[in-house]
C-alpha positions as CSV (number, residue, x, y, z in Angstrom):
1,X,-101.2,61.8,-49.5
2,X,-102.0,62.2,-45.7
3,X,-100.1,64.1,-43.0
4,X,-99.1,61.7,-40.4
5,X,-98.7,63.1,-36.9
6,X,-96.3,62.7,-34.4
7,X,-97.4,60.3,-32.7
8,X,-97.9,57.9,-35.8
9,X,-94.5,58.3,-36.7
10,X,-93.2,57.6,-33.1
11,X,-95.2,54.5,-33.4
12,X,-94.0,53.3,-36.9
13,X,-90.8,54.2,-36.2
14,X,-89.7,50.9,-34.2
15,X,-91.6,48.5,-36.0
16,X,-89.1,49.0,-38.9
17,X,-85.6,48.6,-37.3
18,X,-84.3,47.7,-40.5
19,X,-85.0,51.3,-42.3
20,X,-83.9,54.7,-41.1
21,X,-85.3,56.8,-39.3
22,X,-88.3,58.9,-41.1
23,X,-87.8,62.5,-41.2
24,X,-90.2,65.3,-41.9
25,X,-89.3,69.0,-43.3
26,X,-91.7,72.2,-42.2
27,X,-91.3,74.7,-44.8
28,X,-93.0,78.3,-45.3
29,X,-95.9,78.7,-47.6
30,X,-94.8,80.7,-51.1
31,X,-98.1,82.5,-50.7
32,X,-97.9,85.8,-48.8
33,X,-101.5,86.1,-47.9
34,X,-101.6,82.7,-46.3
35,X,-100.3,82.5,-43.0
36,X,-101.0,78.0,-42.8
37,X,-98.1,76.4,-42.1
38,X,-97.9,73.5,-45.0
39,X,-96.0,70.1,-43.7
40,X,-94.9,68.2,-45.8
41,X,-93.9,64.4,-44.7
42,X,-90.7,63.2,-46.8
43,X,-91.3,59.3,-46.4
44,X,-88.7,58.7,-48.8
45,X,-85.7,57.1,-46.5
46,X,-82.5,58.6,-47.0
47,X,-79.7,57.0,-48.0
48,X,-77.7,55.2,-45.9
49,X,-74.1,56.2,-45.9
50,X,-71.9,53.5,-45.9
51,X,-71.0,53.8,-42.1
52,X,-74.6,53.4,-41.2
53,X,-74.7,50.6,-43.4
54,X,-71.7,48.6,-41.4
55,X,-73.5,50.0,-38.2
56,X,-76.1,47.5,-39.2
57,X,-74.1,44.3,-39.1
58,X,-70.9,46.0,-37.5
59,X,-71.3,44.2,-34.3
60,X,-71.6,40.8,-35.7
61,X,-69.6,40.6,-38.2
62,X,-66.4,42.3,-36.0
63,X,-67.2,39.7,-33.4
64,X,-67.0,37.0,-35.5
65,X,-63.9,38.5,-37.7
66,X,-62.2,38.9,-34.2
67,X,-63.1,35.0,-33.1
68,X,-61.8,33.8,-36.4
69,X,-58.7,36.0,-36.2
70,X,-58.4,34.7,-32.6
71,X,-58.7,31.4,-33.9
72,X,-56.3,31.6,-36.4
73,X,-53.8,33.6,-34.4
74,X,-54.2,31.0,-31.6
75,X,-53.9,27.8,-33.5
76,X,-50.2,28.8,-34.4
77,X,-49.5,29.9,-31.2
78,X,-50.9,26.6,-30.0
79,X,-48.4,24.5,-32.0
80,X,-45.7,26.6,-31.4
81,X,-46.2,26.1,-27.6
82,X,-46.9,22.8,-28.2
83,X,-43.5,22.5,-30.1
84,X,-41.7,24.6,-27.4
85,X,-43.4,22.5,-24.7
86,X,-42.2,18.8,-26.7
87,X,-38.7,21.0,-27.2
88,X,-38.1,22.0,-23.3
89,X,-39.3,18.7,-22.2
90,X,-36.7,16.9,-24.7
91,X,-34.1,19.6,-23.4
92,X,-35.3,18.7,-19.6
93,X,-34.9,15.1,-20.6
94,X,-31.4,15.7,-22.0
95,X,-30.2,17.9,-19.3
96,X,-31.7,15.1,-16.7
97,X,-29.3,12.5,-19.1
98,X,-26.3,14.5,-19.3
99,X,-26.8,15.1,-15.5
100,X,-27.1,11.2,-14.5
101,X,-24.0,10.6,-17.2
102,X,-21.8,13.1,-15.2
103,X,-22.9,11.6,-12.4
104,X,-22.3,8.4,-13.4
105,X,-18.3,9.7,-14.6
106,X,-18.4,11.4,-11.3
107,X,-18.7,8.2,-9.6
108,X,-16.6,6.1,-11.6
109,X,-13.9,8.7,-11.2
110,X,-14.6,9.2,-7.5
111,X,-14.3,5.0,-7.5
112,X,-11.1,5.0,-10.0
113,X,-9.9,8.0,-7.5
114,X,-10.7,5.8,-4.3
115,X,-9.3,2.7,-5.6
116,X,-6.2,4.3,-6.9
117,X,-6.1,6.1,-3.4
118,X,-6.0,2.9,-1.6
119,X,-4.0,1.1,-3.9
120,X,-1.2,3.9,-3.0
121,X,-1.9,3.5,0.9
122,X,-1.3,-0.4,0.8
123,X,1.8,0.2,-1.4
124,X,3.3,2.8,1.4
125,X,2.0,1.3,4.0
126,X,4.0,-1.9,2.7
127,X,6.8,0.1,1.8
128,X,6.9,2.4,5.0
129,X,6.4,-1.3,6.6
130,X,9.5,-3.1,4.7
131,X,11.6,0.1,5.7
132,X,11.1,0.3,9.1
133,X,11.1,-3.4,9.5
134,X,14.5,-3.3,7.9
135,X,16.2,-0.1,9.6
136,X,14.7,-2.2,13.1
137,X,16.4,-5.5,11.9
138,X,19.7,-3.3,11.0
139,X,19.7,-2.0,15.0
140,X,19.3,-5.1,16.2
141,X,22.2,-6.5,13.8
142,X,24.8,-3.4,14.5
143,X,23.6,-4.1,18.5
144,X,24.3,-7.6,18.6
145,X,27.4,-7.6,16.7
146,X,28.7,-5.4,19.2
147,X,28.1,-8.0,21.5
148,X,30.4,-10.7,21.0
149,X,31.1,-13.8,22.8
150,X,34.5,-14.3,24.3
151,X,36.5,-17.8,25.1
152,X,39.2,-18.2,28.0
153,X,41.2,-20.7,27.9
154,X,42.5,-22.3,30.9
155,X,44.6,-25.5,31.0
156,X,45.5,-28.6,29.4
157,X,46.3,-31.9,31.0
158,X,48.2,-34.7,29.5
159,X,46.8,-38.3,31.1
160,X,49.2,-40.5,29.3
161,X,51.9,-40.3,26.8
162,X,52.8,-43.3,25.1
163,X,55.8,-44.0,22.1
164,X,55.8,-47.9,20.5
165,X,56.7,-49.7,17.6
166,X,53.7,-50.8,15.1
167,X,52.4,-50.9,12.2
168,X,50.2,-48.9,9.8
169,X,46.8,-49.9,8.0
170,X,49.3,-50.7,5.0
171,X,51.5,-52.7,7.2
172,X,54.5,-50.6,6.7
173,X,56.6,-51.1,10.6
174,X,56.7,-47.7,11.8
175,X,56.7,-45.9,15.5
176,X,53.0,-45.4,16.7
177,X,51.7,-42.6,19.5
178,X,49.1,-42.8,21.7
179,X,48.4,-39.7,23.7
180,X,45.5,-38.3,26.1
181,X,44.5,-35.1,27.2
182,X,41.6,-32.9,28.5
183,X,41.4,-29.2,27.2
184,X,39.5,-26.8,29.6
185,X,38.3,-23.3,28.9
186,X,35.3,-20.9,29.5
187,X,32.9,-19.7,27.0
188,X,30.8,-16.5,27.9
189,X,28.0,-15.0,26.0
190,X,27.9,-11.3,26.4
191,X,24.6,-10.9,24.4
192,X,22.0,-8.8,26.7
193,X,18.8,-9.6,24.6
194,X,20.0,-12.9,22.6
195,X,21.1,-16.1,23.3
196,X,24.0,-18.1,21.1
197,X,24.4,-21.6,19.2
198,X,28.3,-22.6,19.7
199,X,30.1,-25.0,17.8
200,X,33.7,-25.6,17.3
201,X,36.1,-27.5,14.9
202,X,37.7,-30.4,15.9
203,X,40.8,-29.7,18.9
204,X,43.7,-30.5,17.0
205,X,47.3,-31.1,19.0
206,X,50.0,-30.9,16.5
207,X,54.0,-31.6,16.5
208,X,55.7,-30.2,12.9
209,X,52.3,-30.2,11.2
210,X,51.9,-34.1,12.2
211,X,48.8,-34.3,14.3
212,X,49.0,-36.4,17.2
213,X,45.5,-36.2,18.7
214,X,42.2,-34.7,18.3
215,X,38.8,-34.2,19.9
216,X,35.3,-32.8,19.0
217,X,33.4,-30.4,21.2
218,X,29.8,-30.9,22.1
219,X,27.5,-28.4,20.3
220,X,25.4,-26.2,23.3
221,X,23.4,-23.2,23.3
222,X,24.4,-20.3,25.9
223,X,21.8,-18.0,27.3
224,X,22.2,-14.4,27.1
225,X,24.8,-12.9,30.1
226,X,25.5,-16.2,30.9
227,X,29.1,-18.1,30.4
228,X,30.2,-22.1,31.2
229,X,33.0,-24.0,31.6
230,X,33.7,-26.6,28.5
231,X,35.8,-29.6,28.8
232,X,37.2,-31.1,25.5
233,X,39.0,-34.6,25.1
234,X,41.4,-34.7,23.1
235,X,43.2,-37.7,22.3
236,X,45.0,-40.1,19.4
237,X,45.3,-43.9,19.4
238,X,48.1,-45.4,18.1
239,X,48.5,-42.8,15.6
240,X,52.0,-43.3,13.3
241,X,54.8,-40.9,13.7
242,X,57.0,-42.4,10.5
243,X,60.1,-40.3,10.5
244,X,59.1,-38.4,13.9
245,X,59.4,-40.9,16.3
246,X,63.3,-41.1,17.3
247,X,63.4,-37.1,17.5
248,X,60.6,-37.7,20.2
249,X,62.0,-40.3,22.4
250,X,65.2,-39.1,22.6
251,X,67.6,-36.0,22.7
252,X,71.4,-36.4,21.9
253,X,71.9,-34.8,26.0
254,X,69.7,-37.6,27.3
255,X,69.2,-40.9,25.2
256,X,67.1,-42.9,27.3
257,X,64.6,-40.1,28.0
258,X,61.8,-38.0,26.7
259,X,62.4,-34.6,26.3
260,X,59.4,-31.6,26.6
261,X,57.8,-32.0,23.0
262,X,56.5,-28.7,21.7
263,X,52.6,-29.2,20.7
264,X,50.4,-26.8,19.2
265,X,46.9,-26.7,20.2
266,X,44.4,-25.0,17.5
267,X,40.8,-24.6,17.1
268,X,38.2,-22.8,15.9
269,X,34.8,-21.6,17.9
270,X,31.9,-20.7,15.9
271,X,28.9,-19.0,17.4
272,X,25.6,-18.2,15.9
273,X,22.5,-16.3,17.3
274,X,19.0,-16.0,16.1
275,X,18.2,-12.1,17.7
276,X,14.8,-11.6,14.9
277,X,14.1,-15.3,13.7
278,X,16.2,-16.5,10.7
279,X,16.4,-12.8,9.4
280,X,18.8,-11.4,11.8
281,X,21.4,-14.0,12.4
282,X,24.9,-12.3,13.6
283,X,27.8,-15.0,12.9
284,X,30.8,-14.8,15.6
285,X,34.0,-16.9,14.8
286,X,37.0,-17.0,17.5
287,X,40.2,-18.7,16.0
288,X,42.2,-19.9,19.5
289,X,46.0,-21.1,19.2
290,X,47.9,-22.2,22.0
291,X,51.5,-23.2,22.2
292,X,52.1,-25.9,24.9
293,X,55.1,-28.5,25.8
294,X,54.3,-31.7,26.7
295,X,56.5,-33.0,29.6
296,X,56.5,-36.7,30.1
297,X,57.5,-36.3,33.9
298,X,54.5,-33.9,34.4
299,X,51.5,-36.5,33.6
300,X,48.0,-35.7,35.2
301,X,49.1,-32.1,35.6
302,X,47.4,-29.1,34.9
303,X,49.2,-26.7,32.4
304,X,47.8,-23.3,32.2
305,X,46.9,-22.0,29.3
306,X,46.0,-18.5,29.8
307,X,49.4,-16.3,29.1
308,X,50.4,-18.9,25.8
309,X,47.2,-18.7,23.4
310,X,46.6,-16.3,20.7
311,X,42.6,-15.4,19.6
312,X,41.9,-14.0,16.2
């Protein structure tokens, strides 16, 4: 077996990378006289330890195992991430839906509240307007009631008075009377902000509940803070007297003359003011009753009534 030089060993070493590097051992000779060194070369490769065997394939196996483990670890992580993304998207979508629904509910609530608010405002406005209008109408009514019209009787004039025999509608013979007269009075409207429509009942001249004459007044309108003089014709034509004729024609003191006849003039004046249309229309009623004496000797002469009338 030939000994190899160092150059040959070094040149052979790279050519066989799969084998372990060769090594040689130099030991001294057992012969004491031979000073030459014997060099022995052991070509038998040393047994590679387990770690050296792994070192030859370690990097590749480690890379592949790392890649495989990474791939296997990444795959579940990727699925989990996808599930998480889907779940997150669903959660976000649900949140958006809930937000939209909440906004819709809020909008509905706001619309409902606004409608209710508008209704309450309208109702409050109507009630307030009604209350204010009623209060204003009551003020006008109270103010108008304190401004009552006034009636002042002036005089009555008898033009003629005749009693004669005749028959009534059923041809019963009786005494008949004819009386013509004119009543004069003044009507005054004291209202400062309203006019008055004036009407009256018939003017009656009675004797012991027997009506001798009657007359009607024409209705009129009296403006505010004004007055007028009113003349009413009161007459009776051939009014049957029945049993009252003799007492009117004569008295025991003067059998051939007609004594003064006590008569009663009565009527009622009705006034109505339209202060606020037909809503505020105060009504005024004045009853007048006058005592007057008919003297046949003083015809066509006015008889004053200012001190002989009562007003109710």
